[in-house]
N, C-alpha and C positions, 0 to 999 in steps of 0.2 A: 582655895575654896573653903577650907576649914575655918579660916578667920571669919569669913562673911556668913557662913552657916551659923557660927556662934553669935555674931552680931544680930542676925535676924531672929534666931530662936530666943535670945535674951532681951529682945525689944519688941514684944508682941503688940505694943500699943502704936508702933510705927509701921506704916505700909511701905513696902519696897517693890520697885519694878526693875527687872533685870532684862536688858537687851543684849542678845548674844547671837553669834552665828551658829554655834553648835548646841542648839536647844535640847536635842535628844540626850546628849551626854550629861548635862547638868540638871535636867528636870528632876531626877530622883534625889539629888543632893540638896535641892532647894524646894522640897515638897512641904511648904509651910502655908498656912492659911493667909498670912499677911504678905504673900509674895505673888506678884503677877509676872509671868514669863512671856517675853515677846521675842520672836525670832527676827534677827537682822538678816535679810536675804543676801547681803553683799559680803562674802568672805574676802578678807583683805589680802588677796593673793598677788595683786599688782597695784600700781599707783592709781589706775583708773577705778578699780574696785574700792580702794581706800577712800577716794574722794566721794564715791557714791555712798559708801558706808557712813561716812561722817555726815553727809547731807541727810541721809535717812534718819540717823540718830537725832540730829538737830530738829528736823521737821516733826518727828514723833514727839519729842519733848515740847516743842513750841506749840503744837496744835492739839496735844492730848488734853482731855478735859481735866485730868488730875493736875494739880499744881505741885511741882517738885521743889521741896525746900533745899535739898542737897543733891547735887549731881556729881558722881565720880566717874572719871574717864581713866581707862587703862592703856590707851594707845594715843599716839600723836599721828596726825593733827587732830584738833578738836575745835569746836566753836562754842565759846562761852555763852551762857544763857542769862539774860538779865533777870534780876529779882530772885536769883537762886545762888546758893553757895557752890561755886564751881571748883571741884577738887580733881587734881591730876596725880596719878601714881606713876613715879619714874623708877624703873628697876635698874637702869644703867644708861650710860652715854656711849654705847658701843659705836654708834654711827659716827660720832666725833672721834673717838679713840682710834678707830681703824681706818679713818679717811687718809689715804696715802697722798692724794693731791691737795695742795694748799687751798685751791679754789673750792674744792668739794668740802673740805674741812670748814672753810669760812661760811659756805652756804648752809651747812648743817647747824653751825653755831647761830647763825642769823635766824633760821627757822625756829630753833629751840627758844631763843630769846624772845622772839615776837609772840609765839604761842603761849609760852609759860608765863609771860608777863601779864596775861589776861586772866590767869587762874587766881582764885581767891586764896587757895591753899595748895601746897605741893607736898605730897607724901613721898619721901625717899625711903628705900628699904634698908638703909644702913647709914651709919655716921660717915662712912667712906663715900657713899653716893651723895650724901648731903654736902660734904666737903668739895666734891667735884662740881656740883651745881653752883656752889658759892664761889668757887675759884673761877669758873667760866663766866658766870652771870651775876654774881653778887646778890642773889635773891635772899630775902629775909623771911618770907612766909613759908618756911620748910618745916615739916613735921617728920621726925624719924620714927618709922614703925617697921620693925623687923618682920620678915616672913615667918610663918609658923609651920610647925611640923604636924602632919596629919596624925590624928589619934590612932590610926591603923598601925603606925610604927611602934606603938606601945603595947600592942597585943602580942601574946605569946603564940608561937606556932609550934605544934608538937612535932616530934622527930619523924613520925611516919609521913607527915605532910611534906617535910623537908626532903625526905628520901624520894618521894614521888617526883618532886621538882628536879632533884638531882638526876634521877633516871631519865625523866622526860627529855632533858636537855643535854644529857650525857656529859655532865660536869665532872671535872677532875676531882680527885680526893681532896686536894688542897689548892686554893687559888687566891689571888688578890683581885680586887675589883675597882673599876673606874667607871663613872657614869656621866653622861652628857651627850648632847647632839654631836654628830660627827662633823664638826665644823672647825675652821682654822683656829679660832681663839681657844678651843678646848685643848689644843696642844698634844693630841694623841700621837703624832708622828715622833715627837721627842720621847714620849713614854715608851713607844715601841723600840726606839734606839736604846733606851735604858735597859729594856729586857734583853736586847741583843748583847749589850755590855756584860750583863750578869751571866748570860749563857756562855759567853766567851771565857768567863772566869770560873766556869764549872759550877755556876749557881743556876740551876734549872727551875725557874718559877713559871707558874701558869697565870696568865692574865685574862680576865673576862672584862670586855668593854661592853657596856649597855648604853645604847643611844640611837635616836632616830637618824636615818640617813640624811646627810647634808652635803655641803660643797667639798668636803675632803674624804668622802667615803671611798672613792676609787683610789686616791693616793694612799690611804691607809691600807687597803687591800694589797696594793702593789708593794708597799713597804714590808708587809708581813711576808709576802712571797719572796721578795728580794733577799731577806735575811733568813729565809728558811725557818720561819717561826710558826708555821701553821699548826704544829702540834702543841705550841706554847700559848698561842693567843686565839681566843674565840670572840666573835662579835655577835651581839643579839640586838635586834632593832624593834621587835614587836612584842615585848613583854607587857602584861598588864600590871597594875599596881601591886597586886598580891604576889605575883611571880617575882617582881623586883624585890619586894620585901624579903622573900625567901632567898634570893641570890645574896642579899646583904648578910643574912643570918648564916649562910653557908660559907661565906668568905672569911679570910684570915686578916685582911688588911684593906683599907680603902685608900686609894691614891687619887689625888686631884691635881693634875698638872696645868690647870687652866691659866692662860696668859692674862685674862681680864674677866672679872665678874662684878656685877652690882651687888650680888649677895652670894648665892650658892647653896640651894636647897639640899643637894646631895651631902653636904657637910652635916646638916642636921639629921638626915636619914641615917648616915653612918654612926653618928653619936647615939641615936635612939636604938640602934641595933647592936650597941656595945662593941664597936669596932675600933681598933687603933687606927690612927690616920696619919698619913704623910701628905703634905700639900705645898703648893707654891708659896713662896715667901712674899706675899702681897698684903697690903693694908687690910683689905676686906677679910681675908682668911684669918689674919691675926685678930681682927676685931671679933669675928664670930667665935673663935676658939680661945680668946683671951691669951693668946701666945703660949698656950700650954701643950701644944702638939709638936710635930717635927716638920721642919720647913726646908725646901730646896730651891735652888735657882732654876726656874722653869725653862730658861734658855740653854741649860747645860745638862745633857743626858747623863753625864757622869755623876753630877750632883744628885739627880733623881735616883739613879741606880744605887749610889752610896747610902742614901737615906732609907730606901726600901730595905736594903740589906741590913743596915744598922738596927732598924725597928724589928724586923723579923727575927733577928738573932738576940734580942734583949727582952726576956720575959717581964722584967721589972718595969721597963719603959711602957710596954703594952698594957700591963696591969694598971699603971698610974693614969694612962690615957683613958682607959675605960672607966675608971673610978671618977675622974674629973668630968667626963662626958655625961655621966648619969646626973651630976649636979647641974652642969651648964645647960642641959637641954630643957630644964624647967623654965628658963627665961624665954623659951620660944613656944609656950603653950598657947593655943588659939584663944582661950578665955582671957589670958593676961594681955595679949596684944589687941584683941578686939575692943576691950574696955578702953584701952589707951586711944585707939582710933576714934571712938565715939566722943570721948572727952575732948580730944584735940580739935575735931572738926566743929563741934557744936559750941565750944566755949566762946 
């Protein structure tokens, strides 16, 4: 949202219309004179609602008195509108990546190819995502525009506020943190296995997992109980943005074991809060971090455990990571990225 707030506030001569399902949540963040907010009554909770949502958006654009020069979509499917520049933002290709059946994989590839071929421009959130799109579909009209980090993460939080959060959630004195929805691709089960390996080797670490409940929530809870790690691992699912910021600032290390990402916002959040980072050895994470951090095999809990132990025990490594992060995070400022988006779409 910070990118588009920046685009809107720095282009006051352009009128913007935002159609969304959660109007109440974004109304304060887009309180600008040149913005019209319109509620989409169809939340995309199932395939039927998705179809209704797309039809609603199309009809609103088609029959609205205003003429839209540029239309950007953030979800598939979409219907392109003639006489407008149709832009689609693609965050990842997880539907294709995680399709276990060949026929399902083929269907998703076909859907993506048909729909994206009608877009005038495609925004990919990383070079890695762009490469995936080109590998599968050979599209040429792809713009790379990184996600941005909210300005909130550059604010200082005083020690008394941190202490309040620490007491409120009964956080341990020292802990490492991992952030992401509790779903399969986030790979939290192997991270829990890594904590168990460390504990078996007399390295007692505390892990905080922050993420909304999803398909692996019950498995994660069972794994924690099975390994008798309830005193070592705590899970939080309903933190607000400020509380999450405080959790980052209170932690000693960020761990990102994800199997697949199109980008990975928590990487930026942890950089902004001056944390050392260990993460999966994937193209996207190496791209975001310029291969300057510490990487493990996400399929091997022992590899995860060894990297956590290595970084926690090396003050110089941690210091160098934090120093680099302060420089690197400047590439993800909303102002820098929003200007690039405007130039790329309108050129």
